C-alpha positions in Angstrom: -17.0 -24.3 48.4 -19.6 -26.8 47.5 -18.6 -30.5 47.4 -21.0 -31.3 44.5 -19.3 -29.1 41.9 -17.2 -31.2 39.6 -13.7 -29.7 39.1 -12.2 -32.1 36.6 -14.3 -32.3 33.4 -12.1 -34.3 31.1 -10.2 -33.2 28.0 -11.6 -30.1 26.5 -12.0 -29.0 22.8 -9.2 -26.5 23.3 -6.8 -29.4 23.7 -7.7 -30.8 20.2 -7.4 -27.4 18.6 -4.0 -26.8 20.1 -2.7 -30.3 19.0 -4.1 -29.7 15.5 -2.2 -26.4 15.3 1.0 -27.9 16.8 0.8 -25.7 19.9 2.0 -26.2 23.4 1.0 -24.4 26.6 4.2 -22.4 26.4 3.2 -20.9 23.0 0.0 -19.4 24.5 1.7 -18.2 27.6 4.5 -16.4 25.7 2.2 -14.8 23.1 -0.5 -13.7 25.6 -1.1 -9.9 26.0 -2.4 -10.7 29.5 -0.8 -12.5 32.5 -1.2 -16.1 31.5 0.8 -19.0 32.8 1.6 -22.4 31.4 -0.2 -23.9 34.3 -3.5 -22.1 33.4 -3.3 -23.3 29.8 -2.5 -26.9 30.9 -5.4 -26.9 33.3 -7.7 -25.6 30.5 -6.5 -28.5 28.2 -7.0 -31.2 30.9 -10.5 -30.0 31.8 -9.9 -28.4 35.1 -12.7 -26.0 35.8 -11.4 -22.4 35.3 -12.9 -19.1 36.3 -14.6 -17.1 33.5 -11.7 -14.6 33.6 -9.0 -17.2 33.1 -11.1 -18.8 30.3 -11.1 -15.4 28.5 -7.4 -15.0 28.9 -6.8 -18.5 27.4 -9.3 -17.8 24.5 -7.7 -14.4 23.8 -4.2 -15.9 23.7 -5.3 -18.8 21.4 -7.0 -16.4 19.1 -3.8 -14.2 18.9 -1.6 -17.2 18.1 -3.8 -19.0 15.5 -5.4 -15.9 14.0 -9.0 -17.1 14.3 -11.9 -16.0 16.4 -12.9 -18.9 18.7 -15.6 -18.4 21.2 -15.6 -19.9 24.7 -18.2 -22.5 23.6 -15.7 -23.6 20.9 -13.0 -24.2 23.5 -14.8 -25.4 26.7 -17.7 -27.8 27.3 -18.8 -26.2 30.6 
């Protein structure tokens, strides 16, 4: 793994979206059709770099819960 890749990227837009909708990481984990953990959602909100596959899981769960169609660019700045 390269030492020059930044892993912590600061609060992401998904965090603001979740707060605006009154959601907690638990809400996404429970309503996900895929295996999604609270820890994955928390890392997404705090800006920890996630794999593209985990980003998709988080996006899909959020879209299921709020009933909208967010893209990855709406949720993550990286």
